[in-house]
Steps between C-alpha positions, in 0.01 A plus 500: 500500500624847416371742758458874488794533741728299271394708204583819687836357593590428139400845384660672802251782469505707817174669414329165454644351816299720737169308466673169575663647812170645614325168451741325738361715781161328475397225737462150361221505240167333569464406132782417259365468148672344199474694173611289202573621146675401180762770437839557660569706814629798302201522266316834522182314598667394826724798571257777403162345581504197730774612738356848565157342552642252751676782685179703522309205639771440762504868597123551515450177696775597749689189396213262563505389135818406315495413130790283385549519123611186317613583143578282200265215600731428793222319689465254215282446197475686173347842424168360368452330840510821706126563500428144609762533775321796656156342459620182673686685776843373399598867530320795658534745212607507137582748230424334169414561137140411424597374156701216653170330583314537173123496523469579872464877463298564183340823625835654592626430147301797372762736645776324306352565156674741261317833487306415816828550681614841379837529673370663819607246762361678806162567335472134402580385854237732643249384238553141615444610858181687408366201309612230743187441706252511212699342218814318617451359850355166383828383351694578820252336737757246624745764629502835674626752242726774638547673167500449125719685253631511145846582373597766247399280210628252247781654299685301234851386584687330218818295493627624164216607271365854485120512500321812375179361349268207572622291209856512639384252766357249255618144563725599791484333841409746774479440873160593645395537865158336473178465302463864399856515373434178307206664322707810422791308351279256309308792348831650385594177320772386739526188713433555872720321752346511848761486775570649843733794471795343692550262206522778241878569501584138417220483242645802321854366521403162355265654239194330642347844453597794278364762735250570773202702609630645824517827694838670532503491881593134531756495217806621698437252784495219241799653318304496175727775369761224458279294266296765315566795270170683452247643746185614320183681606235714337463876496451658844566171682226309319536127564349176371285448809620426853488230769303480824654398832370434847629512855268269691483343846378157601146530634580301814796728573279806456229361725750435780601866516322703768289791376756766591768327291259453212449875515878549470493306174189683380659837575809410300313355200257783433462701181812705576711182501350367174592832338845500657563151363412633154743788542772260619466280193492797264818641654671158499423462132630847413819434691558156352499614138786735588696201629436308178610793285813552709587133445490549123145402406317710243180659627236541230192717539271432206362793308131581538435345159681181599318491834165540326586205276541280809178636651311417181653153481406429863145639489354149453656384829231675707216375281637147509543515878137607541383212279717244678402607850133587452385148578633521856504872591352830384805578289346790307384660825848462646657677200262793540545517877880473482531778243280726714680420825846561352385830350351605835827433682732647236755747631 
């Protein structure tokens, strides 16, 4: 296990060390919760989101709750098993990508669709929060959701081929993060390869894939700059959809918490936190592309005309999603509601 204290020791950051020192002053915690996830300990998702959240819970509970973070599947299993682990109580909490368990979260998929997601991460997070009780809660009934979020969106990262128009992707093999990405890549005439992101560097090195749909933020942690040349997005940060994530707690764990500690979690997972998470991921993405460029990758922002060509090519993805999902959910109603909720929450 790599703990927060070990991470601080390796970075030797004096400014970051203060919270760890302060935490040692707490009495022994009443509840020590295990938070399991699939990325490494230096990934922005842990350092910028999960660790600050854990510190706030410790502080606001006066040390009565301690969250131990277990990165890189260090408690066992594979990324697609994370949701089952939290449902079954193998762990207390998880951060996971919904797309790893295809078919379990069909309503949440609406926020992943290109041109439903418009690049505004915080507004999309808040839209999911606004719609949760009425539209989304059914598919999370087996867990207690702390928060949902998206990332900055699916950019195109290519090993050695420059892509500027939809037909440039024809017949290539592209890594996708889940069902929505599969529909996007299939519509563009390429072959989707569904895999958890930790396997991407090797897949690029061995030419299992030619490129990937992926946000910038995770690329430096995976050292993708060593195995790619081109980082491509549309005009004004337009992306080919996004991915939805959840941080959820086992229901039994939640029910064991006394009401005052439940209120600590509720306080720290309100609308302000969902927005802050969006701002964190936007900033991480903006910072990561600078790292890729500094390493020698070529950043490509498509022209408006080129971006519009992708939008036109991907227009059928929404219609097809509505047709595919309408037998089980009110897909058309979700599209309308999601568009309205994102617009309402736009900065």
